[in-house]
PyMOL commands that place a pseudoatom at each C-alpha (Angstrom):
pseudoatom trace, name=CA, resn=MET, resi=1, chain=A, elem=C, hetatm=0, pos=[29.758, 136.491, 32.774]
pseudoatom trace, name=CA, resn=GLN, resi=2, chain=A, elem=C, hetatm=0, pos=[32.861, 135.103, 31.015]
pseudoatom trace, name=CA, resn=PHE, resi=3, chain=A, elem=C, hetatm=0, pos=[34.984, 137.890, 32.481]
pseudoatom trace, name=CA, resn=THR, resi=4, chain=A, elem=C, hetatm=0, pos=[33.767, 137.176, 36.029]
pseudoatom trace, name=CA, resn=ASN, resi=5, chain=A, elem=C, hetatm=0, pos=[34.624, 133.465, 35.697]
pseudoatom trace, name=CA, resn=TYR, resi=6, chain=A, elem=C, hetatm=0, pos=[38.062, 134.354, 34.340]
pseudoatom trace, name=CA, resn=VAL, resi=7, chain=A, elem=C, hetatm=0, pos=[38.759, 136.722, 37.253]
pseudoatom trace, name=CA, resn=SER, resi=8, chain=A, elem=C, hetatm=0, pos=[37.627, 134.107, 39.803]
pseudoatom trace, name=CA, resn=VAL, resi=9, chain=A, elem=C, hetatm=0, pos=[39.852, 131.414, 38.311]
pseudoatom trace, name=CA, resn=PHE, resi=10, chain=A, elem=C, hetatm=0, pos=[42.770, 133.860, 38.062]
pseudoatom trace, name=CA, resn=THR, resi=11, chain=A, elem=C, hetatm=0, pos=[42.330, 134.892, 41.708]
pseudoatom trace, name=CA, resn=LEU, resi=12, chain=A, elem=C, hetatm=0, pos=[42.190, 131.251, 42.794]
pseudoatom trace, name=CA, resn=LEU, resi=13, chain=A, elem=C, hetatm=0, pos=[45.352, 130.365, 40.853]
pseudoatom trace, name=CA, resn=THR, resi=14, chain=A, elem=C, hetatm=0, pos=[47.380, 133.312, 42.138]
pseudoatom trace, name=CA, resn=GLY, resi=15, chain=A, elem=C, hetatm=0, pos=[46.319, 132.557, 45.701]
pseudoatom trace, name=CA, resn=CYS, resi=16, chain=A, elem=C, hetatm=0, pos=[47.423, 128.921, 45.384]
pseudoatom trace, name=CA, resn=CYS, resi=17, chain=A, elem=C, hetatm=0, pos=[50.727, 129.821, 43.792]
pseudoatom trace, name=CA, resn=ALA, resi=18, chain=A, elem=C, hetatm=0, pos=[51.492, 132.368, 46.519]
pseudoatom trace, name=CA, resn=ALA, resi=19, chain=A, elem=C, hetatm=0, pos=[50.967, 129.685, 49.166]
pseudoatom trace, name=CA, resn=VAL, resi=20, chain=A, elem=C, hetatm=0, pos=[53.690, 127.399, 47.813]
pseudoatom trace, name=CA, resn=PRO, resi=21, chain=A, elem=C, hetatm=0, pos=[56.308, 127.057, 50.583]
pseudoatom trace, name=CA, resn=HIS, resi=22, chain=A, elem=C, hetatm=0, pos=[59.842, 128.190, 49.841]
pseudoatom trace, name=CA, resn=SER, resi=23, chain=A, elem=C, hetatm=0, pos=[62.737, 126.229, 51.263]
pseudoatom trace, name=CA, resn=LYS, resi=24, chain=A, elem=C, hetatm=0, pos=[65.013, 128.159, 53.608]
pseudoatom trace, name=CA, resn=ARG, resi=25, chain=A, elem=C, hetatm=0, pos=[67.443, 125.248, 53.798]
pseudoatom trace, name=CA, resn=THR, resi=26, chain=A, elem=C, hetatm=0, pos=[69.933, 126.675, 51.375]
pseudoatom trace, name=CA, resn=ILE, resi=27, chain=A, elem=C, hetatm=0, pos=[73.552, 125.824, 51.969]
pseudoatom trace, name=CA, resn=GLN, resi=28, chain=A, elem=C, hetatm=0, pos=[76.222, 128.373, 51.164]
pseudoatom trace, name=CA, resn=GLU, resi=29, chain=A, elem=C, hetatm=0, pos=[79.379, 126.583, 50.116]
pseudoatom trace, name=CA, resn=ASP, resi=30, chain=A, elem=C, hetatm=0, pos=[83.014, 127.579, 50.612]
pseudoatom trace, name=CA, resn=VAL, resi=31, chain=A, elem=C, hetatm=0, pos=[82.376, 130.414, 53.082]
pseudoatom trace, name=CA, resn=THR, resi=32, chain=A, elem=C, hetatm=0, pos=[85.417, 132.040, 54.684]
pseudoatom trace, name=CA, resn=PHE, resi=33, chain=A, elem=C, hetatm=0, pos=[84.867, 133.483, 58.152]
pseudoatom trace, name=CA, resn=TYR, resi=34, chain=A, elem=C, hetatm=0, pos=[86.620, 136.494, 59.635]
pseudoatom trace, name=CA, resn=ALA, resi=35, chain=A, elem=C, hetatm=0, pos=[86.999, 137.470, 63.284]
pseudoatom trace, name=CA, resn=TYR, resi=36, chain=A, elem=C, hetatm=0, pos=[86.346, 140.981, 64.583]
pseudoatom trace, name=CA, resn=GLY, resi=37, chain=A, elem=C, hetatm=0, pos=[87.206, 142.148, 68.087]
pseudoatom trace, name=CA, resn=THR, resi=38, chain=A, elem=C, hetatm=0, pos=[89.633, 144.338, 70.033]
pseudoatom trace, name=CA, resn=ASN, resi=39, chain=A, elem=C, hetatm=0, pos=[92.826, 144.516, 67.924]
pseudoatom trace, name=CA, resn=ILE, resi=40, chain=A, elem=C, hetatm=0, pos=[91.437, 141.795, 65.622]
pseudoatom trace, name=CA, resn=SER, resi=41, chain=A, elem=C, hetatm=0, pos=[90.043, 143.475, 62.530]
pseudoatom trace, name=CA, resn=GLY, resi=42, chain=A, elem=C, hetatm=0, pos=[88.759, 140.916, 60.076]
pseudoatom trace, name=CA, resn=LEU, resi=43, chain=A, elem=C, hetatm=0, pos=[91.368, 138.182, 60.430]
pseudoatom trace, name=CA, resn=PRO, resi=44, chain=A, elem=C, hetatm=0, pos=[90.539, 134.861, 58.747]
pseudoatom trace, name=CA, resn=LEU, resi=45, chain=A, elem=C, hetatm=0, pos=[89.617, 131.669, 60.533]
pseudoatom trace, name=CA, resn=VAL, resi=46, chain=A, elem=C, hetatm=0, pos=[92.305, 129.026, 59.858]
pseudoatom trace, name=CA, resn=TYR, resi=47, chain=A, elem=C, hetatm=0, pos=[92.876, 125.348, 60.604]
pseudoatom trace, name=CA, resn=GLY, resi=48, chain=A, elem=C, hetatm=0, pos=[95.649, 124.155, 62.932]
pseudoatom trace, name=CA, resn=ASN, resi=49, chain=A, elem=C, hetatm=0, pos=[97.502, 121.478, 60.953]
pseudoatom trace, name=CA, resn=THR, resi=50, chain=A, elem=C, hetatm=0, pos=[98.953, 119.752, 64.022]
pseudoatom trace, name=CA, resn=ASP, resi=51, chain=A, elem=C, hetatm=0, pos=[95.945, 119.760, 66.353]
pseudoatom trace, name=CA, resn=GLY, resi=52, chain=A, elem=C, hetatm=0, pos=[92.794, 120.291, 64.229]
pseudoatom trace, name=CA, resn=LEU, resi=53, chain=A, elem=C, hetatm=0, pos=[91.782, 123.349, 66.242]
pseudoatom trace, name=CA, resn=ALA, resi=54, chain=A, elem=C, hetatm=0, pos=[90.414, 126.637, 64.929]
pseudoatom trace, name=CA, resn=TYR, resi=55, chain=A, elem=C, hetatm=0, pos=[92.647, 129.710, 64.943]
pseudoatom trace, name=CA, resn=ILE, resi=56, chain=A, elem=C, hetatm=0, pos=[92.527, 133.332, 63.878]
pseudoatom trace, name=CA, resn=ALA, resi=57, chain=A, elem=C, hetatm=0, pos=[95.706, 134.575, 62.222]
pseudoatom trace, name=CA, resn=THR, resi=58, chain=A, elem=C, hetatm=0, pos=[97.131, 137.656, 60.532]
pseudoatom trace, name=CA, resn=ASP, resi=59, chain=A, elem=C, hetatm=0, pos=[99.722, 135.865, 58.410]
pseudoatom trace, name=CA, resn=PRO, resi=60, chain=A, elem=C, hetatm=0, pos=[99.526, 132.167, 59.189]
pseudoatom trace, name=CA, resn=SER, resi=61, chain=A, elem=C, hetatm=0, pos=[102.695, 130.085, 59.014]
pseudoatom trace, name=CA, resn=SER, resi=62, chain=A, elem=C, hetatm=0, pos=[102.902, 126.617, 57.522]
pseudoatom trace, name=CA, resn=ASN, resi=63, chain=A, elem=C, hetatm=0, pos=[101.418, 125.307, 60.784]
pseudoatom trace, name=CA, resn=TYR, resi=64, chain=A, elem=C, hetatm=0, pos=[98.009, 126.562, 59.618]
pseudoatom trace, name=CA, resn=SER, resi=65, chain=A, elem=C, hetatm=0, pos=[95.853, 126.128, 56.524]
pseudoatom trace, name=CA, resn=SER, resi=66, chain=A, elem=C, hetatm=0, pos=[93.014, 128.165, 55.129]
pseudoatom trace, name=CA, resn=VAL, resi=67, chain=A, elem=C, hetatm=0, pos=[89.588, 126.687, 55.725]
pseudoatom trace, name=CA, resn=THR, resi=68, chain=A, elem=C, hetatm=0, pos=[86.134, 127.252, 54.243]
pseudoatom trace, name=CA, resn=LEU, resi=69, chain=A, elem=C, hetatm=0, pos=[82.816, 125.955, 55.508]
pseudoatom trace, name=CA, resn=ASP, resi=70, chain=A, elem=C, hetatm=0, pos=[79.530, 124.866, 53.989]
pseudoatom trace, name=CA, resn=VAL, resi=71, chain=A, elem=C, hetatm=0, pos=[76.977, 126.862, 55.965]
pseudoatom trace, name=CA, resn=ALA, resi=72, chain=A, elem=C, hetatm=0, pos=[73.283, 126.151, 56.514]
pseudoatom trace, name=CA, resn=ASN, resi=73, chain=A, elem=C, hetatm=0, pos=[70.968, 128.494, 58.414]
pseudoatom trace, name=CA, resn=THR, resi=74, chain=A, elem=C, hetatm=0, pos=[68.771, 125.780, 59.871]
pseudoatom trace, name=CA, resn=GLY, resi=75, chain=A, elem=C, hetatm=0, pos=[70.898, 124.819, 62.860]
pseudoatom trace, name=CA, resn=ASP, resi=76, chain=A, elem=C, hetatm=0, pos=[70.114, 121.131, 62.384]
pseudoatom trace, name=CA, resn=VAL, resi=77, chain=A, elem=C, hetatm=0, pos=[72.985, 120.078, 60.122]
pseudoatom trace, name=CA, resn=THR, resi=78, chain=A, elem=C, hetatm=0, pos=[76.744, 119.996, 60.560]
pseudoatom trace, name=CA, resn=TRP, resi=79, chain=A, elem=C, hetatm=0, pos=[78.960, 122.656, 59.003]
pseudoatom trace, name=CA, resn=ASN, resi=80, chain=A, elem=C, hetatm=0, pos=[81.398, 120.747, 56.817]
pseudoatom trace, name=CA, resn=ALA, resi=81, chain=A, elem=C, hetatm=0, pos=[84.866, 122.219, 56.506]
pseudoatom trace, name=CA, resn=THR, resi=82, chain=A, elem=C, hetatm=0, pos=[87.268, 122.092, 53.588]
pseudoatom trace, name=CA, resn=VAL, resi=83, chain=A, elem=C, hetatm=0, pos=[90.906, 122.554, 54.510]
pseudoatom trace, name=CA, resn=ALA, resi=84, chain=A, elem=C, hetatm=0, pos=[93.332, 123.715, 51.829]
pseudoatom trace, name=CA, resn=ASN, resi=85, chain=A, elem=C, hetatm=0, pos=[95.586, 120.957, 50.471]
pseudoatom trace, name=CA, resn=SER, resi=86, chain=A, elem=C, hetatm=0, pos=[93.611, 118.198, 52.185]
pseudoatom trace, name=CA, resn=THR, resi=87, chain=A, elem=C, hetatm=0, pos=[91.074, 115.628, 51.072]
pseudoatom trace, name=CA, resn=ASP, resi=88, chain=A, elem=C, hetatm=0, pos=[89.791, 114.685, 54.543]
pseudoatom trace, name=CA, resn=ALA, resi=89, chain=A, elem=C, hetatm=0, pos=[86.239, 115.763, 55.349]
pseudoatom trace, name=CA, resn=ARG, resi=90, chain=A, elem=C, hetatm=0, pos=[85.946, 117.715, 58.595]
pseudoatom trace, name=CA, resn=VAL, resi=91, chain=A, elem=C, hetatm=0, pos=[83.142, 119.172, 60.714]
pseudoatom trace, name=CA, resn=PHE, resi=92, chain=A, elem=C, hetatm=0, pos=[83.238, 122.377, 62.788]
pseudoatom trace, name=CA, resn=TYR, resi=93, chain=A, elem=C, hetatm=0, pos=[82.578, 122.031, 66.531]
pseudoatom trace, name=CA, resn=ILE, resi=94, chain=A, elem=C, hetatm=0, pos=[82.462, 123.943, 69.805]
pseudoatom trace, name=CA, resn=VAL, resi=95, chain=A, elem=C, hetatm=0, pos=[82.577, 122.534, 73.321]
pseudoatom trace, name=CA, resn=GLU, resi=96, chain=A, elem=C, hetatm=0, pos=[79.794, 123.814, 75.521]
pseudoatom trace, name=CA, resn=SER, resi=97, chain=A, elem=C, hetatm=0, pos=[81.707, 123.639, 78.763]
pseudoatom trace, name=CA, resn=GLY, resi=98, chain=A, elem=C, hetatm=0, pos=[83.435, 126.620, 80.344]
pseudoatom trace, name=CA, resn=PHE, resi=99, chain=A, elem=C, hetatm=0, pos=[86.163, 128.139, 78.161]
pseudoatom trace, name=CA, resn=SER, resi=100, chain=A, elem=C, hetatm=0, pos=[87.107, 125.575, 75.502]
pseudoatom trace, name=CA, resn=ALA, resi=101, chain=A, elem=C, hetatm=0, pos=[88.812, 125.483, 72.113]
pseudoatom trace, name=CA, resn=ALA, resi=102, chain=A, elem=C, hetatm=0, pos=[86.707, 125.279, 68.947]
pseudoatom trace, name=CA, resn=GLY, resi=103, chain=A, elem=C, hetatm=0, pos=[87.959, 123.109, 66.122]
pseudoatom trace, name=CA, resn=PHE, resi=104, chain=A, elem=C, hetatm=0, pos=[87.374, 120.635, 63.350]
pseudoatom trace, name=CA, resn=ILE, resi=105, chain=A, elem=C, hetatm=0, pos=[86.972, 116.867, 63.615]
pseudoatom trace, name=CA, resn=SER, resi=106, chain=A, elem=C, hetatm=0, pos=[87.341, 114.321, 60.858]
pseudoatom trace, name=CA, resn=SER, resi=107, chain=A, elem=C, hetatm=0, pos=[85.495, 111.030, 60.580]
pseudoatom trace, name=CA, resn=ASN, resi=108, chain=A, elem=C, hetatm=0, pos=[88.501, 109.143, 61.957]
pseudoatom trace, name=CA, resn=THR, resi=109, chain=A, elem=C, hetatm=0, pos=[88.986, 111.277, 65.092]
pseudoatom trace, name=CA, resn=THR, resi=110, chain=A, elem=C, hetatm=0, pos=[87.078, 111.358, 68.344]
pseudoatom trace, name=CA, resn=ALA, resi=111, chain=A, elem=C, hetatm=0, pos=[85.336, 114.580, 69.296]
pseudoatom trace, name=CA, resn=PRO, resi=112, chain=A, elem=C, hetatm=0, pos=[86.194, 116.113, 72.667]
pseudoatom trace, name=CA, resn=ASP, resi=113, chain=A, elem=C, hetatm=0, pos=[83.729, 115.483, 75.505]
pseudoatom trace, name=CA, resn=GLY, resi=114, chain=A, elem=C, hetatm=0, pos=[80.809, 117.900, 75.202]
pseudoatom trace, name=CA, resn=ALA, resi=115, chain=A, elem=C, hetatm=0, pos=[81.534, 118.757, 71.549]
pseudoatom trace, name=CA, resn=LEU, resi=116, chain=A, elem=C, hetatm=0, pos=[78.590, 120.170, 69.609]
pseudoatom trace, name=CA, resn=THR, resi=117, chain=A, elem=C, hetatm=0, pos=[78.577, 119.818, 65.823]
pseudoatom trace, name=CA, resn=VAL, resi=118, chain=A, elem=C, hetatm=0, pos=[75.034, 121.008, 65.070]
pseudoatom trace, name=CA, resn=GLY, resi=119, chain=A, elem=C, hetatm=0, pos=[73.147, 124.106, 66.124]
pseudoatom trace, name=CA, resn=PHE, resi=120, chain=A, elem=C, hetatm=0, pos=[75.075, 126.696, 64.127]
pseudoatom trace, name=CA, resn=SER, resi=121, chain=A, elem=C, hetatm=0, pos=[73.314, 129.361, 62.119]
pseudoatom trace, name=CA, resn=MET, resi=122, chain=A, elem=C, hetatm=0, pos=[73.797, 132.849, 60.726]
pseudoatom trace, name=CA, resn=PHE, resi=123, chain=A, elem=C, hetatm=0, pos=[72.288, 135.984, 62.234]
pseudoatom trace, name=CA, resn=GLY, resi=124, chain=A, elem=C, hetatm=0, pos=[72.824, 138.368, 59.343]
pseudoatom trace, name=CA, resn=SER, resi=125, chain=A, elem=C, hetatm=0, pos=[76.490, 137.820, 58.562]
pseudoatom trace, name=CA, resn=GLN, resi=126, chain=A, elem=C, hetatm=0, pos=[77.432, 136.682, 62.097]
pseudoatom trace, name=CA, resn=VAL, resi=127, chain=A, elem=C, hetatm=0, pos=[77.853, 133.070, 63.269]
pseudoatom trace, name=CA, resn=VAL, resi=128, chain=A, elem=C, hetatm=0, pos=[75.601, 132.111, 66.179]
pseudoatom trace, name=CA, resn=TYR, resi=129, chain=A, elem=C, hetatm=0, pos=[74.797, 128.942, 68.063]
pseudoatom trace, name=CA, resn=ILE, resi=130, chain=A, elem=C, hetatm=0, pos=[71.131, 128.072, 68.649]
pseudoatom trace, name=CA, resn=SER, resi=131, chain=A, elem=C, hetatm=0, pos=[70.537, 126.995, 72.244]
pseudoatom trace, name=CA, resn=GLY, resi=132, chain=A, elem=C, hetatm=0, pos=[66.839, 126.347, 72.752]
pseudoatom trace, name=CA, resn=SER, resi=133, chain=A, elem=C, hetatm=0, pos=[65.190, 129.619, 71.777]
pseudoatom trace, name=CA, resn=ASN, resi=134, chain=A, elem=C, hetatm=0, pos=[68.372, 131.671, 72.289]
pseudoatom trace, name=CA, resn=LEU, resi=135, chain=A, elem=C, hetatm=0, pos=[71.001, 132.719, 69.760]
pseudoatom trace, name=CA, resn=GLU, resi=136, chain=A, elem=C, hetatm=0, pos=[74.444, 132.698, 71.361]
pseudoatom trace, name=CA, resn=ALA, resi=137, chain=A, elem=C, hetatm=0, pos=[77.652, 134.257, 70.096]
pseudoatom trace, name=CA, resn=GLN, resi=138, chain=A, elem=C, hetatm=0, pos=[80.264, 133.384, 72.710]
pseudoatom trace, name=CA, resn=PHE, resi=139, chain=A, elem=C, hetatm=0, pos=[83.369, 133.178, 70.532]
pseudoatom trace, name=CA, resn=TRP, resi=140, chain=A, elem=C, hetatm=0, pos=[86.583, 134.488, 72.058]
pseudoatom trace, name=CA, resn=ALA, resi=141, chain=A, elem=C, hetatm=0, pos=[90.146, 134.839, 70.775]
pseudoatom trace, name=CA, resn=GLN, resi=142, chain=A, elem=C, hetatm=0, pos=[92.821, 133.504, 73.166]
pseudoatom trace, name=CA, resn=GLU, resi=143, chain=A, elem=C, hetatm=0, pos=[96.461, 134.548, 72.818]
pseudoatom trace, name=CA, resn=THR, resi=144, chain=A, elem=C, hetatm=0, pos=[98.678, 131.632, 71.779]
pseudoatom trace, name=CA, resn=GLY, resi=145, chain=A, elem=C, hetatm=0, pos=[102.120, 133.110, 72.379]
pseudoatom trace, name=CA, resn=GLU, resi=146, chain=A, elem=C, hetatm=0, pos=[102.676, 133.123, 68.621]
pseudoatom trace, name=CA, resn=ASP, resi=147, chain=A, elem=C, hetatm=0, pos=[102.665, 136.650, 67.174]
pseudoatom trace, name=CA, resn=GLY, resi=148, chain=A, elem=C, hetatm=0, pos=[99.462, 137.355, 65.226]
pseudoatom trace, name=CA, resn=VAL, resi=149, chain=A, elem=C, hetatm=0, pos=[97.778, 134.028, 66.070]
pseudoatom trace, name=CA, resn=TRP, resi=150, chain=A, elem=C, hetatm=0, pos=[94.849, 133.498, 68.447]
pseudoatom trace, name=CA, resn=ALA, resi=151, chain=A, elem=C, hetatm=0, pos=[93.021, 130.282, 69.343]
pseudoatom trace, name=CA, resn=LEU, resi=152, chain=A, elem=C, hetatm=0, pos=[89.274, 130.415, 68.694]
pseudoatom trace, name=CA, resn=MET, resi=153, chain=A, elem=C, hetatm=0, pos=[87.471, 129.567, 71.921]
pseudoatom trace, name=CA, resn=TRP, resi=154, chain=A, elem=C, hetatm=0, pos=[83.849, 129.082, 72.987]
pseudoatom trace, name=CA, resn=ASN, resi=155, chain=A, elem=C, hetatm=0, pos=[83.138, 130.832, 76.288]
pseudoatom trace, name=CA, resn=THR, resi=156, chain=A, elem=C, hetatm=0, pos=[79.913, 129.296, 77.589]
pseudoatom trace, name=CA, resn=ASN, resi=157, chain=A, elem=C, hetatm=0, pos=[79.589, 131.718, 80.508]
pseudoatom trace, name=CA, resn=GLY, resi=158, chain=A, elem=C, hetatm=0, pos=[80.852, 134.794, 78.660]
pseudoatom trace, name=CA, resn=THR, resi=159, chain=A, elem=C, hetatm=0, pos=[83.122, 135.647, 81.592]
pseudoatom trace, name=CA, resn=SER, resi=160, chain=A, elem=C, hetatm=0, pos=[86.362, 137.551, 81.150]
pseudoatom trace, name=CA, resn=GLN, resi=161, chain=A, elem=C, hetatm=0, pos=[89.415, 135.346, 80.555]
pseudoatom trace, name=CA, resn=ASP, resi=162, chain=A, elem=C, hetatm=0, pos=[93.068, 136.387, 80.859]
pseudoatom trace, name=CA, resn=GLY, resi=163, chain=A, elem=C, hetatm=0, pos=[94.747, 136.986, 77.488]
pseudoatom trace, name=CA, resn=SER, resi=164, chain=A, elem=C, hetatm=0, pos=[91.526, 136.821, 75.519]
pseudoatom trace, name=CA, resn=VAL, resi=165, chain=A, elem=C, hetatm=0, pos=[88.911, 139.065, 73.927]
pseudoatom trace, name=CA, resn=PRO, resi=166, chain=A, elem=C, hetatm=0, pos=[85.389, 138.411, 72.647]
pseudoatom trace, name=CA, resn=VAL, resi=167, chain=A, elem=C, hetatm=0, pos=[85.147, 138.223, 68.852]
pseudoatom trace, name=CA, resn=ALA, resi=168, chain=A, elem=C, hetatm=0, pos=[82.362, 138.115, 66.318]
pseudoatom trace, name=CA, resn=LEU, resi=169, chain=A, elem=C, hetatm=0, pos=[82.791, 135.549, 63.551]
pseudoatom trace, name=CA, resn=LYS, resi=170, chain=A, elem=C, hetatm=0, pos=[81.397, 136.952, 60.326]
pseudoatom trace, name=CA, resn=LYS, resi=171, chain=A, elem=C, hetatm=0, pos=[81.328, 136.035, 56.671]
pseudoatom trace, name=CA, resn=THR, resi=172, chain=A, elem=C, hetatm=0, pos=[81.960, 139.698, 55.858]
pseudoatom trace, name=CA, resn=ALA, resi=173, chain=A, elem=C, hetatm=0, pos=[85.512, 140.184, 54.608]
pseudoatom trace, name=CA, resn=PRO, resi=174, chain=A, elem=C, hetatm=0, pos=[87.421, 143.231, 55.839]
pseudoatom trace, name=CA, resn=THR, resi=175, chain=A, elem=C, hetatm=0, pos=[87.477, 146.294, 53.637]
pseudoatom trace, name=CA, resn=THR, resi=176, chain=A, elem=C, hetatm=0, pos=[90.657, 146.737, 51.647]
pseudoatom trace, name=CA, resn=ILE, resi=177, chain=A, elem=C, hetatm=0, pos=[91.763, 150.296, 51.055]
pseudoatom trace, name=CA, resn=THR, resi=178, chain=A, elem=C, hetatm=0, pos=[93.696, 150.928, 47.860]
pseudoatom trace, name=CA, resn=ASP, resi=179, chain=A, elem=C, hetatm=0, pos=[95.543, 154.071, 46.876]
for i in range(1, 179): cmd.bond("trace and resi %d" % i, "trace and resi %d" % (i + 1))
show_as sticks, trace
zoom trace
C-alpha cells in the first residue's frame, strides 16, 4: 500500500515537472554574420561608417567597422547592433520595398520609409524575416564599385538585379584551412 502511494505521488510530480514551459526567448549576444553566395564565400557583415548601411567586405577599409548583433529567435524584438569603436546603440533594419539597402539606425536618426526593425529570426544558422506565416530570405549583395565590397540589399520580389547576387546571411563562420 505504501509503495503504491509513493509511485502515484512520484508519477504526479514527474508529470507536473515535465509540463513546466521552457522559454525560447533566448538572446544570443555579439553574433557576427557572414554572407554566402556566388563569389562571396563567408565574408563578414560590416557597418558603413559614413552612411550607416550594411555591407559585406573581404578586407574592409577604414570606411567600414565590424559589427555584431544581439539576436533573438522570436521575431518580435529588434536586433541591436554593436559597432566597433562606437558607443551609439543601433538597430538592424531592412526596407520592404523593391530592391533597397539594409542598414543600421541609431536612436537619433530617422529610419527610411518602409524600414522594418522587427520580424527577424534564425532558421538554423540562416537569417530570415518572418512575414505572416512565411520565412523570407531575400538578401542580395550589390556591387559598390569598391573592390571586395558589396552593399547588403533586401530584394522584396526576389527578381534578378544587375550587378548583384542573392546571398544567405549566416552565423556560421567560414572554414579556415591551415597547413
